C-alpha positions, -999 to +999 in steps of 0.1 A: -554-469+308-520-451+310-518-424+335-506-390+324-473-379+337-476-352+362-456-319+361-446-296+389-469-266+390-455-231+384-471-197+381-439-181+366-446-190+329-449-162+303-483-146+296-485-161+261-482-197+274-507-190+302-532-176+276-528-207+254-528-230+285-496-248+276-465-256+297-439-228+296-402-238+301-396-203+315-363-198+295-354-162+293-353-138+275-377-158+253-393-191+261-391-220+237-428-219+228-428-182+219-395-187+200-410-216+181-441-197+171-422-165+164-443-144+188-432-118+213-425-132+247-431-110+277-399-124+293-380-102+269-394-071+285-402-081+321-374-090+346-378-122+367-397-118+399-377-120+432-398-149+444-393-170+412-392-207+417-359-226+418-365-238+384-370-203+370-338-192+388-319-220+372-329-214+336-322-242+312-300-233+282-313-242+248-295-271+231-281-249+204-266-225+229-252-254+249-235-269+218-219-235+210-206-231+245-191-266+247-173-262+214-162-226+220-125-220+222-130-191+246-116-196+280-145-190+304-121-184+333-106-155+315-115-121+331-123-108+296-148-135+289-184-123+287-205-146+309-237-126+302-257-148+278-287-125+277-274-108+246-272-073+262-235-068+252-229-047+283-193-060+287-182-055+251-153-031+245-161+000+225-155-003+187-125+016+173-146+033+146-116+054+133-096+022+126-127+004+111-131+034+087-095+032+076-097-006+070-130-001+051-114+026+030-084+005+022-105-025+010-129-004-011-107+024-025-070+024-016-064-012-028-071-001-064-045+026-063-014+006-056-010-011-090-024-010-125-031-048-126-066-062-117-050-093-102-030-072-078-062-052-069-079-083-057-049-095-037-046-061-019-084-060-014-090-095+000-059-116+007-036-089+023-062-078+049-068-115+057-031-120+063-031-088+083-055-102+109-027-126+119+001-099+119-003-067+138+025-049+120+008-055+086-026-043+098-010-011+112+007-006+078-026-009+060-042+016+083-013+040+078-015+039+040-053+043+042-049+073+064-025+090+040-048+083+011-077+099+030-054+129+037-052+134+000-089+129-007-101+151+022-079+182+021-098+198+050-087+170+073-052+166+058-034+173+090-055+150+111-052+120+087-015+126+082-010+125+120-031+093+123-010+077+095+023+086+112+011+071+144+000+039+127+032+037+107+054+041+138+035+013+155+038-009+124+076-004+122+081-010+159+064-044+155+080-052+121+117-045+130+120-076+152+103-097+125+129-087+099+156-106+118+136-138+116+115-139+084+103-174+076+075-193+060+050-182+087+055-145+081+070-142+046+037-130+030+031-104+057+067-092+055+065-089+017+032-070+019+045-047+046+077-040+027+057-029-003+036-006+019+067+009+034+077+021-001+043+036-007+044+054+026+080+066+019+069+082-014+038+099+001+057+113+031+065+150+028+093+158+004+123+177+018+127+209-002+165+208-005+170+172-014+172+153-047+148+127-034+172+099-042+198+101-015+207+119+017+233+146+018+217+174+038+212+156+070+191+129+085+158+143+072+165+142+035+144+120+013+160+086+008+137+066-013+165+052-035+180+033-006+145+024+004+137+008-029+170-011-030+164-023+006+130-036-001+143-054-032+169-071-009+141-083+014+121-095-016+150-115-030+155-132+004+117-141+005+112-148-032+111-186-030+088-186+000+064-159-014+064-176-047+047-206-031+023-184-009-009-165-012+008-134-026+026-150-055+005-129-079+023-097-066+057-110-077+072-098-110+100-116-126+117-093-151+146-116-160+131-124-194+139-100-223+109-080-235+092-092-267+096-058-283+121-030-280+102-002-296+106+034-284+091+067-295+115+083-320+121+114-299+130+093-268+152+070-288+170+099-303+175+116-270+190+084-254+213+080-284+225+116-280+233+109-243+251+077-252+272+096-277+278+123-251+293+098-227+314+082-254+330+116-261+334+126-225+368+124-208+373+120-171+376+094-145+373+060-162+354+044-133+329+073-133+324+072-170+318+035-170+293+038-141+274+064-160+273+043-192+260+014-172+233+035-155+223+049-189+221+014-204+198+004-176+177+035-181+172+026-218+161-009-208+137+006-183+122+028-210+119-001-234+101-022-208+078+006-198+069+014-234+063-023-243+046-033-211+022-063-213-011-066-196+004-090-170+032-066-160+031-039-133+043-005-145+053+005-110+075-025-107+090-018-141+097+018-132+116+008-101+139-015-120+164+013-127+170+022-090+176-015-083+199-022-113+222+009-112+258+002-101+271+013-066+297+036-082+269+056-098+252+059-064+284+073-050+285+099-078+249+108-070+258+113-033+287+135-044+263+154-068+284+148-099+268+166-129+272+135-152+252+114-127+226+141-122+220+144-160+210+107-161+189+111-130+171+140-148+161+117-176+149+091-152+124+117-140+105+112-172+097+077-160+088+090-126+065+116-141+047+088-160+037+075-125+023+109-115-013+095-117-007+075-086-016+097-056+015+085-037+039+092-066+025+126-076+050+154-077+082+134-073+095+140-109+091+178-106+105+178-071+137+160-081+140+179-114+138+213-096+166+203-072+188+190-101+184+224-118+195+241-087+225+218-084+238+223-119+255+255-131+245+271-164+271+252-184+252+220-177+216+232-179+213+224-216+218+187-210+187+185-188+165+207-210+148+178-228+135+159-197+127+193-181+106+202-211+089+168-212+078+172-176+068+209-180+047+202-212+028+174-195+023+194-164+007+220-186-017+194-199-024+178-165-033+211-149-057+221-176-087+211-156-084+173-162-065+161-131-071+187-104-091+163-082-074+134-063-071+105-087-083+070-078-080+054-112-047+040-123-053+031-160-021+048-173-012+046-210+021+030-220+026+055-248+055+079-241+047+099-272+021+120-253+045+147-242+077+138-260+082+160-290+111+156-314+118+193-312+128+188-276+159+167-285+195+179-283+208+193-317+237+176-332+258+208-329+255+207-291+270+172-290+303+188-300+304+209-268+313+180-245+326+190-211+360+174-204+354+171-167+326+158-144+329+188-121+307+219-120 
């Protein structure tokens, strides 16, 4: 007869094991038997007795816990390592609830307001935040944009969220600047996403009342989103090959191919033709006239692409083609506030106004147009009447109770006929009154 193996006696087992007369392994906070039978163990509520046996003092760790600890990459010698395996969580750092709220808002709301393409929505919602966990500057950029969006959605807390957004953006830029000097395959996706968010932040930032929005001439605090767009485009071109092979390739838009259709609403086509005839008849500096003709040609192409946009194209990207393609000489004319350049800029405001449904673009067309009107004297006002009327007519529609609340939907129509009436065009008789000079 085989003798039964003896076990050391202990009176420190849990009450459930004692009641069932079985051996208790005395593992806390719940012994193995109670855990196996899914019953409450009094170890979870009663602390160990001071005179506990050596075996109880040196509690065995369950095999599953041991496996986790052995395969954990956490350095147990680190002062921040939590050695308390009881599950109390006493040593955990407090959660940053404000930042968690911003991240949650970005992935559930803001990500859908940065583009009109569903593919882009998913990339901003899932992939970009995943990349941001590896790059502090991108995560800060995400939190900054989310804060600005909330400042629009919660007017009573506008100042608070604007302040939070500014702090997050400052921290993001501080971390991003050193990266810009060494962008490579390890950070190209994060750099590309951050550059895009910088544009959004730049547009949503407060508009300077005396600026044209496109360039700085009133000091360091003027709006400068034209150089911003051109700068981000330069970054994109330097990263294009790398990003094209990365996780965010779906956010790239190649506009080198000619559009399949060149249709334009009749009123818009007539207006652009009138402007083209105006510049053909205008006398002045040959370099300035050529630059304006080039800028006008690029504007027509931008209108064509916007009006014939396909489902796979992003309208924001199409709208920003014009600032990227205009010649440097035309930019110089804008900086010098030349009336010929301002007339073309006024017509570009029609495209900007088409993006007014995006919360971060809202109001820019009117802002720039108002400043152009102040810059031009009465002899030039007629030449900006058409774009001014287009914007004013649509503003009248948009403020008629339809779009007074913050907009989260970005399904914008491609049709420019909405507020473009043929009666707003320039009469043929006015084309005869061409100013011989580009000065006011």
